[in-house]
C-alpha positions as CSV (number, residue, x, y, z in Angstrom):
1,M,121.8,134.0,-132.1
2,I,121.4,130.4,-131.0
3,T,117.9,129.7,-129.7
4,E,117.9,125.9,-129.2
5,R,119.5,125.8,-125.8
6,H,117.9,122.5,-125.0
7,T,120.4,120.8,-127.3
8,A,123.2,121.9,-124.9
9,V,121.3,121.4,-121.7
10,G,119.4,118.2,-122.4
11,P,122.4,116.0,-122.9
12,V,124.0,117.4,-119.7
13,A,121.0,116.3,-117.7
14,D,121.0,112.9,-119.4
15,L,124.7,112.4,-118.7
16,E,124.3,113.5,-115.1
17,H,121.5,111.0,-114.6
18,L,123.6,108.3,-116.2
19,R,126.6,109.2,-114.1
20,E,124.5,108.9,-110.9
21,R,123.3,105.5,-112.0
22,L,126.8,104.3,-112.7
23,A,128.1,105.6,-109.4
24,G,125.3,103.7,-107.7
25,L,126.4,100.5,-109.6
26,A,130.0,101.1,-108.5
27,D,128.8,101.2,-104.9
28,E,126.8,98.0,-105.3
29,L,129.9,96.3,-106.9
30,A,132.0,97.4,-104.0
31,D,129.4,96.0,-101.5
32,A,129.4,92.7,-103.5
33,A,133.2,92.5,-103.4
34,M,133.2,93.0,-99.7
35,D,130.6,90.3,-99.3
36,A,132.8,87.9,-101.3
37,L,135.8,88.8,-99.3
38,R,133.9,88.2,-96.0
39,E,132.7,84.9,-97.2
40,A,136.2,83.8,-98.2
41,I,137.6,84.9,-94.9
42,A,134.9,83.0,-93.1
43,A,135.7,79.9,-95.1
44,G,139.4,80.3,-94.4
45,E,140.3,81.2,-98.0
46,R,142.7,83.8,-99.3
47,K,141.5,86.7,-101.4
48,P,139.0,85.0,-103.8
49,A,138.9,85.4,-107.6
50,R,135.3,86.5,-107.3
51,E,136.3,89.5,-105.2
52,R,139.1,90.4,-107.6
53,K,136.7,90.3,-110.6
54,L,134.1,92.4,-108.8
55,T,136.7,94.9,-107.9
56,Q,137.9,95.0,-111.5
57,A,134.3,95.6,-112.6
58,R,133.9,98.4,-110.0
59,R,137.1,100.1,-111.2
60,S,135.9,100.0,-114.8
61,V,132.6,101.6,-113.8
62,E,134.4,104.2,-111.8
63,K,136.5,105.0,-114.9
64,A,133.3,105.4,-116.9
65,V,132.0,107.8,-114.2
66,H,135.2,109.8,-114.5
67,V,134.9,110.0,-118.3
68,I,131.3,111.2,-118.0
69,D,132.3,113.8,-115.5
70,G,134.6,115.3,-118.2
71,L,131.8,115.2,-120.8
72,V,129.4,117.0,-118.4
73,D,132.1,119.6,-117.7
74,D,132.6,120.1,-121.4
75,D,128.9,120.4,-122.1
76,R,128.6,123.0,-119.3
77,R,131.4,125.1,-120.8
78,V,129.6,125.0,-124.2
79,T,126.3,126.0,-122.5
80,E,128.1,128.9,-120.7
81,A,129.7,130.0,-124.0
82,I,126.3,129.9,-125.7
83,D,124.8,132.0,-122.9
84,D,127.7,134.5,-123.2
85,L,126.8,134.9,-127.0
86,E,123.2,135.7,-126.3
């Protein structure tokens, strides 16, 4: 019988917290990209490089969120399997 359930549950909670923080950062990057785009439009510029780079950073963070979602799902399945063994 496995008695140390915290080893399966603890990391899930940590990953969920990290996922939420990253999702918040992605939102902030999206806001910053929109601000850069608005400023460029107001200045009569085309799509600025700053907006492109901020969007690229946002997409990278969103990819990290997606990867963590998979890890959390995997950890939950492990926890459920451990519960079924008990």
